[in-house]
C-alpha positions as a LaTeX table, in Angstrom:
\begin{tabular}{lrrr}
\hline
Residue & $x$ (\AA) & $y$ (\AA) & $z$ (\AA) \\
\hline
Met1 & 48.05 & $-1.32$ & $-44.89$ \\
Thr2 & 47.83 & $-0.43$ & $-48.58$ \\
Ser3 & 48.49 & 3.01 & $-50.09$ \\
Lys4 & 44.58 & 3.51 & $-49.88$ \\
Gly5 & 44.75 & 2.39 & $-46.22$ \\
Leu6 & 43.06 & $-1.24$ & $-46.80$ \\
Asp7 & 44.36 & $-4.41$ & $-45.15$ \\
Pro8 & 46.27 & $-6.01$ & $-47.96$ \\
Gly9 & 44.60 & $-9.36$ & $-46.70$ \\
Leu10 & 41.28 & $-8.01$ & $-47.84$ \\
Cys11 & 42.41 & $-6.51$ & $-51.27$ \\
Gly12 & 41.46 & $-8.27$ & $-54.37$ \\
Trp13 & 38.34 & $-10.39$ & $-55.87$ \\
Trp14 & 36.10 & $-12.35$ & $-53.79$ \\
Arg15 & 33.71 & $-15.08$ & $-54.80$ \\
Ile16 & 30.50 & $-14.56$ & $-52.81$ \\
Thr17 & 29.59 & $-18.17$ & $-51.90$ \\
Asp18 & 26.67 & $-18.12$ & $-49.21$ \\
Thr19 & 24.11 & $-15.25$ & $-47.78$ \\
Ser20 & 22.02 & $-15.85$ & $-44.56$ \\
Thr21 & 19.01 & $-14.18$ & $-45.61$ \\
Trp22 & 18.60 & $-14.45$ & $-49.57$ \\
Val23 & 18.47 & $-17.75$ & $-51.18$ \\
Asn24 & 21.84 & $-19.10$ & $-52.53$ \\
Asp25 & 20.41 & $-20.74$ & $-55.62$ \\
Gly26 & 20.05 & $-17.58$ & $-57.41$ \\
Leu27 & 23.61 & $-16.01$ & $-56.46$ \\
Asp28 & 24.85 & $-16.60$ & $-59.91$ \\
Asp29 & 22.01 & $-15.37$ & $-62.00$ \\
Leu30 & 24.10 & $-12.83$ & $-63.68$ \\
Gly31 & 27.56 & $-14.73$ & $-63.55$ \\
Pro32 & 29.68 & $-15.67$ & $-60.64$ \\
Ala33 & 28.57 & $-13.80$ & $-57.42$ \\
Met34 & 31.78 & $-11.59$ & $-56.58$ \\
Ile35 & 32.60 & $-8.46$ & $-54.85$ \\
Ser36 & 35.98 & $-6.55$ & $-55.66$ \\
Ile37 & 37.82 & $-4.57$ & $-52.81$ \\
Thr38 & 40.48 & $-2.78$ & $-54.19$ \\
Gly39 & 39.91 & 0.93 & $-53.15$ \\
Gly40 & 39.25 & 1.85 & $-56.63$ \\
Ala41 & 36.49 & 1.21 & $-59.21$ \\
Asp42 & 35.22 & $-1.81$ & $-57.19$ \\
Arg43 & 32.11 & $-3.79$ & $-58.12$ \\
Leu44 & 29.79 & $-6.30$ & $-56.90$ \\
Arg45 & 27.52 & $-8.74$ & $-58.68$ \\
Met46 & 25.16 & $-11.11$ & $-56.81$ \\
His47 & 21.51 & $-12.44$ & $-57.61$ \\
Cys48 & 20.13 & $-9.64$ & $-59.94$ \\
Leu49 & 22.25 & $-6.95$ & $-58.55$ \\
Leu50 & 25.01 & $-5.17$ & $-60.39$ \\
Ala51 & 26.43 & $-2.39$ & $-58.45$ \\
Tyr52 & 29.65 & 0.24 & $-57.84$ \\
Val53 & 31.26 & $-0.20$ & $-54.62$ \\
Asn54 & 33.18 & 2.83 & $-52.64$ \\
Val55 & 35.29 & 0.96 & $-49.92$ \\
Thr56 & 36.72 & 2.57 & $-46.94$ \\
Pro57 & 39.35 & 0.96 & $-44.46$ \\
Thr58 & 38.01 & 0.62 & $-40.87$ \\
Lys59 & 39.87 & $-0.85$ & $-37.81$ \\
Thr60 & 38.71 & $-4.35$ & $-38.27$ \\
Gly61 & 38.33 & $-4.62$ & $-42.08$ \\
Ala62 & 36.51 & $-2.20$ & $-44.45$ \\
Ser63 & 32.96 & $-0.77$ & $-44.87$ \\
Phe64 & 31.45 & 0.18 & $-48.13$ \\
Thr65 & 28.34 & 1.99 & $-49.98$ \\
Trp66 & 27.30 & 0.72 & $-52.98$ \\
Glu67 & 25.01 & 2.11 & $-55.84$ \\
Gly68 & 23.64 & $-0.07$ & $-58.54$ \\
Ala69 & 20.38 & $-1.79$ & $-59.67$ \\
Trp70 & 18.71 & $-4.77$ & $-59.10$ \\
Glu71 & 17.32 & $-5.89$ & $-62.63$ \\
Tyr72 & 16.30 & $-2.16$ & $-63.57$ \\
Asp73 & 15.41 & $-0.99$ & $-60.14$ \\
Glu74 & 18.03 & 1.44 & $-58.82$ \\
Met75 & 19.16 & 0.96 & $-55.30$ \\
Thr76 & 21.93 & 1.79 & $-52.79$ \\
Gly77 & 23.05 & 0.42 & $-49.65$ \\
Thr78 & 26.00 & $-0.09$ & $-47.17$ \\
Gly79 & 28.02 & $-3.01$ & $-46.15$ \\
Ser80 & 31.07 & $-4.19$ & $-44.08$ \\
Val81 & 33.69 & $-7.04$ & $-44.60$ \\
Arg82 & 36.34 & $-8.33$ & $-42.52$ \\
Leu83 & 38.73 & $-11.43$ & $-42.98$ \\
Gly84 & 37.86 & $-14.33$ & $-41.00$ \\
Lys85 & 40.42 & $-16.68$ & $-39.16$ \\
Asp86 & 39.87 & $-19.19$ & $-41.90$ \\
Gly87 & 41.03 & $-16.62$ & $-44.71$ \\
Arg88 & 37.30 & $-16.14$ & $-45.80$ \\
Leu89 & 35.71 & $-12.90$ & $-46.17$ \\
Arg90 & 32.80 & $-12.26$ & $-43.94$ \\
Gly91 & 30.55 & $-9.72$ & $-44.54$ \\
Arg92 & 27.19 & $-7.85$ & $-44.37$ \\
Ile93 & 25.34 & $-6.06$ & $-47.08$ \\
Lys94 & 22.17 & $-3.73$ & $-46.44$ \\
Ile95 & 19.69 & $-2.21$ & $-49.03$ \\
Thr96 & 18.87 & 1.25 & $-48.27$ \\
Asn97 & 15.14 & 1.00 & $-46.61$ \\
Gly98 & 15.11 & $-2.67$ & $-47.24$ \\
Asp99 & 16.57 & $-5.79$ & $-45.72$ \\
Gly100 & 20.01 & $-7.21$ & $-45.31$ \\
Ser101 & 22.04 & $-10.15$ & $-45.23$ \\
Thr102 & 25.27 & $-11.64$ & $-43.82$ \\
Phe103 & 27.58 & $-13.21$ & $-46.64$ \\
Ile104 & 30.64 & $-15.30$ & $-46.88$ \\
Ala105 & 33.07 & $-15.00$ & $-49.79$ \\
Glu106 & 36.21 & $-17.05$ & $-50.92$ \\
Arg107 & 39.32 & $-15.44$ & $-52.33$ \\
Ala108 & 38.94 & $-15.57$ & $-56.23$ \\
Ser109 & 40.76 & $-14.28$ & $-59.48$ \\
Glu110 & 39.58 & $-11.30$ & $-61.19$ \\
Pro111 & 36.63 & $-12.47$ & $-63.75$ \\
Val112 & 37.66 & $-12.83$ & $-67.23$ \\
Gln113 & 34.96 & $-10.87$ & $-68.51$ \\
Arg114 & 34.64 & $-7.36$ & $-66.57$ \\
Ile115 & 31.54 & $-7.12$ & $-64.49$ \\
Pro116 & 28.95 & $-4.98$ & $-66.54$ \\
Asp117 & 27.78 & $-1.72$ & $-65.33$ \\
Pro118 & 24.35 & $-1.47$ & $-63.52$ \\
Pro119 & 21.64 & $-1.06$ & $-66.12$ \\
Gln120 & 19.72 & 2.18 & $-66.05$ \\
Tyr121 & 16.13 & 2.08 & $-65.77$ \\
Gly122 & 15.60 & 3.62 & $-69.35$ \\
Asp123 & 17.64 & 0.56 & $-70.50$ \\
Lys124 & 14.38 & $-1.57$ & $-69.66$ \\
Trp125 & 12.50 & $-0.25$ & $-72.55$ \\
Gly126 & 14.77 & 0.13 & $-74.99$ \\
Pro127 & 15.41 & 3.14 & $-77.15$ \\
Arg128 & 12.21 & 5.57 & $-77.51$ \\
Arg129 & 10.57 & 5.17 & $-80.81$ \\
Arg130 & 9.05 & 8.17 & $-82.87$ \\
Arg131 & 5.76 & 7.80 & $-84.58$ \\
\hline
\end{tabular}
């Protein structure tokens, strides 16, 4: 276990390659679909979702909550991950009051460009103009 209590085998960056519910064609709409699991300042990017992730260790892996935006619509949710026998990350992600999906991810390097902050609803319309 790490100082945050996370299994070192889980820690790092993971490239999401497959989901069971959502179409895989759009996984990389905003850049490579990824999740970080470090126990601090973690991020999630997949489809049109950008989110901050809060990871907590469990007996079998880790659970997480996330808060972000799908395009400009604010969303939250939960998830869990565990390390599979094949070395891939097996997880589940759920949107609060929405659907959920399992996913598979492979170990990856930290992205060269930082995953952006989730957009705010006000960003959709840009700055207000005075008349």
